[in-house]
C-alpha positions in Angstrom: 107.5 103.3 85.2 108.6 106.2 83.2 106.0 107.9 81.0 107.6 109.1 77.8 104.6 108.1 75.6 102.2 107.0 78.4 101.6 107.9 82.1 104.3 107.9 84.7 103.5 105.5 87.5 104.9 104.7 90.9 103.9 102.7 93.9 105.1 102.5 97.5 105.4 99.0 98.8 106.4 97.8 102.2 107.8 94.3 102.9 107.2 93.0 106.5 109.4 90.4 108.3 107.3 87.6 107.0 107.9 88.7 103.4 104.3 89.9 103.0 104.1 92.7 100.4 101.9 95.7 101.2 101.0 98.2 98.6 100.6 101.5 100.5 100.1 104.0 97.7 100.0 104.2 93.9 100.4 107.3 91.6 99.8 107.4 87.9 99.8 110.6 86.0 100.0 111.6 82.3 102.1 114.5 81.0 103.9 115.3 84.3 107.4 116.6 84.3 110.1 114.6 86.2 110.8 117.4 88.6 107.1 117.7 89.7 106.6 113.9 90.0 109.9 113.7 92.0 108.6 116.4 94.3 105.3 114.6 94.8 107.1 111.3 95.7 109.5 113.1 98.1 106.5 114.8 99.9 104.8 111.4 100.2 108.0 109.8 101.5 108.8 112.5 104.0 106.9 110.8 106.9 108.6 107.5 106.3 112.1 109.1 105.9 111.6 110.9 109.2 110.6 107.7 111.0 113.6 105.8 109.7 116.1 108.7 109.7 117.0 108.3 106.0 117.0 111.0 103.3 115.1 109.0 100.7 113.5 105.6 100.2 115.2 103.5 97.5 113.2 102.6 94.4 113.5 100.8 91.1 112.7 101.9 87.6 112.5 100.7 84.1 116.0 99.3 83.2 115.7 100.9 79.8 115.1 104.4 81.3 118.7 105.4 82.0 118.1 109.2 81.4 114.9 109.1 83.5 116.8 107.4 86.4 119.5 110.1 86.1 117.0 112.9 86.2 115.1 111.4 89.2 118.3 110.9 91.1 119.3 114.5 90.3 116.0 115.5 92.0 117.0 113.6 95.1 115.2 110.4 94.6 117.1 107.1 94.9 116.1 105.2 91.8 118.0 102.2 90.6 117.6 100.2 87.4 115.3 97.2 88.0 116.8 93.8 87.5 116.5 93.1 83.7 116.6 89.3 83.7 117.1 86.2 85.8 120.2 84.2 85.0 118.3 82.0 82.5 117.5 82.4 78.8 113.8 81.7 79.5 112.9 84.5 81.8 113.1 88.2 81.1 112.1 91.0 83.5 108.6 91.0 82.3 107.9 87.3 82.7 109.8 87.0 85.9 107.8 89.9 87.4 104.5 88.3 86.4 105.6 85.0 87.9 106.7 86.6 91.2 103.5 88.7 91.6 101.3 85.6 90.8 103.1 83.6 93.4 102.5 86.3 96.1 98.7 86.4 95.2 98.2 82.6 95.8 97.0 81.6 99.3 99.7 79.8 101.3 98.8 76.9 103.5 99.4 77.7 107.2 100.4 81.3 106.4 98.8 83.6 109.0 98.7 87.4 108.4 97.6 90.0 110.9 96.2 93.1 109.3 97.3 96.6 110.4 93.8 97.6 111.6 92.5 98.6 115.0 90.8 95.3 115.7 93.7 92.9 114.9 92.1 91.1 112.1 93.8 87.9 111.0 93.7 85.7 107.9 94.6 82.1 107.9 96.0 80.4 104.7 96.7 83.9 103.4 98.4 85.1 100.3 101.5 87.3 100.9 100.4 90.3 98.8 98.0 93.0 99.9 96.8 96.4 98.6 95.6 98.9 101.1 92.0 100.0 100.5 92.5 103.5 99.3 91.1 105.2 96.2 94.5 106.0 94.8 95.2 102.2 94.8 92.1 101.2 92.8 93.9 101.7 89.5 96.5 99.1 90.3 93.8 96.6 91.3 92.0 97.3 88.0 95.3 96.8 86.1 96.0 93.5 87.9 92.5 92.2 87.2 92.5 93.0 83.5 96.1 92.3 82.6 96.3 89.8 79.7 98.8 88.6 77.2 98.2 89.3 73.5 96.8 86.4 71.6 97.5 85.4 68.0 95.6 83.0 65.8 97.8 80.2 67.3 97.1 81.3 70.8 99.5 83.0 73.2 103.0 82.7 71.7 105.1 85.2 73.7 104.8 87.3 76.8 103.5 90.6 75.5 100.8 92.6 77.2 97.5 93.3 75.5 97.3 97.1 76.2 93.7 97.4 75.2 92.5 96.5 78.7 94.0 99.6 80.4 92.0 102.6 79.4 94.3 105.0 81.2 97.6 104.0 79.7 99.9 101.1 79.2 99.5 99.0 82.4 102.0 101.4 83.9 101.3 100.6 87.6 101.6 96.9 86.8 105.0 97.7 85.2 106.2 99.6 88.2 105.1 96.7 90.4 107.0 94.2 88.2 110.2 96.4 88.5 110.0 96.2 92.3 109.1 92.5 92.4 112.1 91.4 90.3 114.5 93.7 92.1 113.9 93.0 95.8 115.3 90.0 97.7 
């Protein structure tokens, strides 16, 4: 999520063969120039790129951020525009992203997940979305826990985020997560 008027945010997510989503690392910074943020991501990606023999890990960004995407790609990051809408008039990128994330959080009957820990912990009837327990990921957890739609006198009438719940920005990590969720298989 590009930060023209609010923090720039990114997250690294892995998808395993069982379509479990694993959030490995989150970054959210205010007033950082594109070149510096790109360098930080390239440094973090270096280990993964060396293991897979690729130059860069593909990513997705705000579909309205054409110039940001161009600048990040110029700085050797492979950023594509996120899917903007599903082929219906009812779902936009925002609503579709929220729906996909919510479906991953729900426990699935008979879904077994083995955690990448040293003791082989397993979870039965597990969801298919996990955030690794690291301090840099706590901001995403906070954003997901406090995310809410704006309400009017008549209740919730359209999908619009109530930004007052995120003290550090504009639910930027949640936005970055939505861009990934709507754009991957």
